[in-house]
Each structure stands twice: as C-alpha cells, then as structure tokens.
C-alpha positions as CSV (number, residue, x, y, z in Angstrom):
1,M,0.0,0.0,0.0
2,A,1.2,3.4,-0.9
3,E,-1.1,5.4,1.4
4,K,-0.1,6.4,5.0
5,P,-2.1,4.8,7.9
6,F,-4.7,6.8,9.8
7,A,-3.4,8.9,12.6
8,L,-4.5,7.6,16.0
9,S,-6.5,10.1,18.1
10,Y,-6.1,9.8,21.8
11,S,-8.4,12.7,22.8
12,R,-10.9,11.6,25.3
13,A,-13.7,13.5,27.1
14,T,-12.8,15.2,30.3
15,K,-16.3,15.6,31.6
16,P,-19.7,13.8,31.2
17,L,-21.6,14.4,28.0
18,E,-18.7,16.2,26.4
19,L,-18.5,13.4,23.7
20,V,-21.3,10.9,23.1
21,H,-21.0,8.2,20.5
22,S,-24.2,6.8,18.9
23,D,-25.1,4.2,16.4
24,L,-28.3,2.9,14.7
25,C,-28.3,-0.8,13.9
26,K,-30.9,-3.0,12.1
27,F,-31.9,-6.3,13.6
28,P,-31.5,-9.2,11.2
29,T,-34.8,-10.6,12.5
30,L,-37.9,-9.0,14.1
31,S,-37.6,-8.8,17.9
32,Y,-40.2,-10.0,20.3
33,Y,-41.5,-6.4,20.7
34,R,-41.6,-6.0,16.9
35,C,-38.6,-3.7,16.8
36,H,-36.5,-3.5,13.7
37,Y,-33.8,-1.2,14.9
38,V,-31.8,-0.4,18.0
39,A,-30.2,3.0,18.8
40,T,-27.2,3.2,21.2
41,F,-25.7,6.2,23.0
42,V,-22.4,5.8,24.8
43,D,-20.8,8.6,27.0
44,D,-17.1,8.7,26.2
45,F,-16.2,10.0,29.7
46,S,-17.9,7.3,31.8
47,A,-18.5,4.6,29.1
48,F,-22.2,4.6,30.3
49,A,-24.4,3.1,27.5
50,C,-28.1,3.5,26.8
51,I,-29.9,1.3,24.3
52,Y,-33.3,2.1,22.8
53,P,-35.2,-0.4,20.7
54,L,-37.0,1.2,17.7
55,V,-40.0,0.0,15.7
56,A,-39.1,2.3,12.8
57,K,-36.0,4.2,11.7
58,S,-38.0,7.4,11.8
59,D,-38.2,7.2,15.7
60,T,-34.4,7.9,16.0
61,F,-34.8,11.7,16.6
62,R,-37.5,11.2,19.2
63,V,-35.3,8.7,21.1
64,F,-32.3,11.1,20.9
65,Q,-34.4,13.9,22.4
66,E,-35.5,11.5,25.2
67,F,-31.8,10.5,25.8
68,K,-30.7,14.1,25.8
69,A,-33.3,15.2,28.4
70,W,-32.6,12.2,30.6
71,A,-28.8,12.5,30.5
72,E,-28.9,16.3,31.1
73,N,-31.3,15.9,34.1
74,S,-29.5,13.0,35.7
75,L,-25.9,14.1,35.1
76,G,-26.3,17.9,35.5
77,A,-24.3,18.6,32.4
78,K,-25.3,19.9,29.0
79,L,-25.1,17.9,25.7
80,F,-24.0,20.3,22.9
C-alpha cells in the first residue's frame, strides 16, 4: 500500500456528555416487541451506554431527544 495509515487520536472526554457516540443498527430478524432497529448512545467519559429499541428508523430523533433530556437531568451537564 502506498497510502499512509490513519493517525491515531487519543483525545478523550474530560467531563460527562462532552462526547457521546451513537449508532443505529438494524436487527436481522424481528424482535419480540416488533422492533426492527436499536439506537445506542455511549458517553465517552464514563462509558455509560443507553440502548433504545425502535420500531421504525424514523423514531431515532424522538429517542435522541429522550436520551438528551434524561442525560442532562441526571448528570447535571449539557449535551451540545
């Protein structure tokens, strides 16, 4: 390979909700509660993870708003 490798980034969050990783995954089969997707939110500082099952992909923004409200109220920090 002629290309240079990716530079590794070692920057980590220094306080809660400073950096939140999220992902939206599709289930290969229908779950018991008829959910097709799952949304995950992981706080980089504490590694605390929240998982939300979704019936439709269009529910993602609503679930994000729920996570944001819950996280800000329980941790006392703002998610930007």
